[in-house]
C-alpha positions in Angstrom: -5.8 21.2 7.1 -5.0 20.6 3.3 -6.2 17.0 4.2 -9.0 18.1 5.3 -9.7 20.8 2.4 -9.4 17.3 0.1 -13.0 16.6 1.2 -14.3 19.4 0.5 -12.7 19.5 -2.9 -13.7 16.1 -3.7 -17.6 17.1 -2.5 -17.0 20.0 -5.4 -16.6 17.2 -8.0 -19.0 14.5 -6.8 -21.9 16.9 -5.9 -24.5 15.1 -7.2 -23.7 12.0 -5.3 -24.0 11.6 -1.6 -20.2 10.4 -0.5 -21.3 10.3 2.9 -23.8 8.0 2.5 -21.8 4.7 2.6 -19.8 6.1 5.4 -17.8 3.6 7.3 -18.0 3.6 11.3 -14.1 3.3 11.0 -13.8 6.0 9.0 -16.2 8.4 11.8 -13.3 6.8 14.2 -10.6 7.7 12.4 -11.9 11.2 11.7 -12.9 11.4 15.5 -9.6 10.3 16.6 -7.6 12.4 14.4 -9.5 15.6 16.1 -9.0 14.4 19.7 -5.3 13.8 18.8 -5.2 17.4 17.1 -6.8 18.6 20.5 -4.5 16.9 22.8 -1.3 17.7 20.8 -2.7 21.6 20.7 -3.5 21.4 24.7 0.3 20.4 25.1 1.7 22.7 23.1 -0.3 25.5 24.8 0.9 24.6 28.2 4.0 24.4 26.7 4.4 20.6 28.3 8.5 20.5 28.0 9.2 17.1 29.8 11.5 14.9 27.8 13.0 11.3 28.4 16.6 11.9 27.6 15.9 14.3 24.2 12.4 12.7 23.5 9.7 15.0 24.5 6.8 13.4 26.7 4.4 15.3 24.0 5.8 13.0 21.2 5.0 9.9 23.6 1.5 10.6 24.8 0.5 11.9 21.2 1.9 8.4 19.8 0.6 6.3 22.8 -2.5 7.8 21.6 -2.0 6.9 18.0 -1.3 3.2 18.7 -4.4 2.7 21.3 -6.9 4.4 18.5 -5.5 1.9 15.7 -6.1 -0.9 17.7 -9.8 0.3 18.2 -9.8 1.0 14.5 -8.2 -2.7 13.6 -10.4 -4.4 16.8 -13.9 -2.5 14.4 -12.3 -3.6 11.4 -12.0 -7.2 12.5 -15.7 -7.1 13.9 -17.0 -5.5 10.6 -18.4 -7.8 7.5 -17.6 -6.0 4.6 -17.9 -7.9 1.4 -14.8 -8.0 -1.0 -15.4 -6.4 -4.1 -12.1 -7.4 -5.4 -11.8 -10.8 -5.3 -11.0 -11.6 -8.5 -8.0 -9.1 -9.0 -4.7 -10.2 -8.7 -3.2 -9.6 -5.2 0.3 -10.1 -6.5 -0.1 -7.0 -9.5 -1.6 -5.0 -6.8 0.7 -5.1 -4.2 3.5 -4.8 -6.9 2.1 -1.6 -8.1 1.5 -0.5 -4.5 5.3 -0.9 -3.7 6.7 0.5 -6.6 4.2 3.4 -6.4 5.5 3.7 -2.8 9.2 3.8 -3.8 8.2 6.5 -6.4 7.0 9.1 -3.5 9.6 8.1 -1.4 12.1 8.9 -3.8 10.9 12.5 -4.6 9.9 12.6 -1.4 13.9 12.7 -0.2 14.6 15.7 -2.6 11.7 17.8 -1.6 13.1 19.3 1.6 16.7 20.2 -0.5 14.7 21.8 -3.1 12.4 24.0 -0.7 15.4 25.0 1.7 16.8 26.5 -1.8 13.7 28.3 -2.6 13.4 29.5 1.0 16.7 30.9 0.9 16.7 32.6 -2.8 13.7 33.9 -1.9 14.3 35.3 1.6 11.3 33.8 2.9 11.4 31.7 6.3 11.4 28.0 6.3 8.3 27.6 8.2 6.4 29.4 5.3 7.8 27.4 2.8 6.8 24.4 4.7 3.3 25.3 5.8 2.6 26.4 2.5 4.8 24.9 0.0 5.7 21.7 1.2 2.2 20.9 2.8 0.5 21.2 -0.5 3.2 19.2 -2.3 2.9 16.4 -0.2 -0.6 16.4 0.3 -1.2 16.5 -3.6 -0.5 13.0 -3.7 -3.6 12.3 -1.3 -5.7 14.6 -3.5 -5.1 12.5 -7.0 -5.5 9.5 -4.9 -8.6 10.6 -3.2 -10.2 12.2 -6.5 -9.2 8.4 -8.1 -10.9 6.5 -5.6 -14.0 8.9 -5.3 -13.8 8.3 -9.7 -14.6 4.8 -9.1 -17.2 5.3 -6.4 -14.7 4.1 -3.8 -16.1 6.8 -1.2 -15.2 5.0 1.9 -11.3 4.5 0.6 -11.2 8.1 0.1 -12.4 9.0 3.2 -9.8 6.5 5.0 -7.2 7.9 3.0 -7.8 11.5 4.3 -8.8 10.5 7.8 -5.7 7.9 8.2 -3.0 9.9 6.5 -4.3 12.8 9.3 -3.7 10.2 12.1 -0.1 8.9 10.6 1.4 12.1 9.8 1.1 13.3 13.6 1.8 10.1 15.3 5.3 10.4 13.1 6.1 13.3 15.6 7.5 10.8 17.5 9.9 9.2 15.2 11.4 12.8 14.1 12.0 13.4 17.7 13.9 10.2 18.4 16.0 11.3 15.3 16.7 14.6 16.3 19.3 14.7 18.8 19.4 18.2 19.7 16.4 18.3 22.1 12.5 17.9 22.4 11.1 18.7 18.8 
């Protein structure tokens, strides 16, 4: 929900520009597929679809399969599009290095976040789900807000929309990985 709210926040800062005018078909597919996956996941939870294969829930498998199917469609769409490369004069090596370093910084901080959040929940006598829904969701989405704002600032509105839509899809698809790692049953 916070990720979708980022679109509204960016729109407040860039209201004079039509951030949707250059919206690609690929990002519209991302957003549509996010809605479909969320709807299917909600339906599976509502009907208490508890079938498992060993300890892995079929719900997780269904969601991940939908994710792979939708990614196939999105990559096929990207392959068919005729985008102009406006960054062809930029150094790929430097860009990849900065991307990797930034990724490692986010991963390192992310490793400690649940530990600190659990401590806050204990000290404040709050439930883990409250801390997860409010604080962890905000903190983990904050980098997306910053990245989206910077992308919008340089006029890369398509990139910021892709970030939000792609992040939502990936966050839902990761449920299968969590279900595999969690050995006590269906997550």
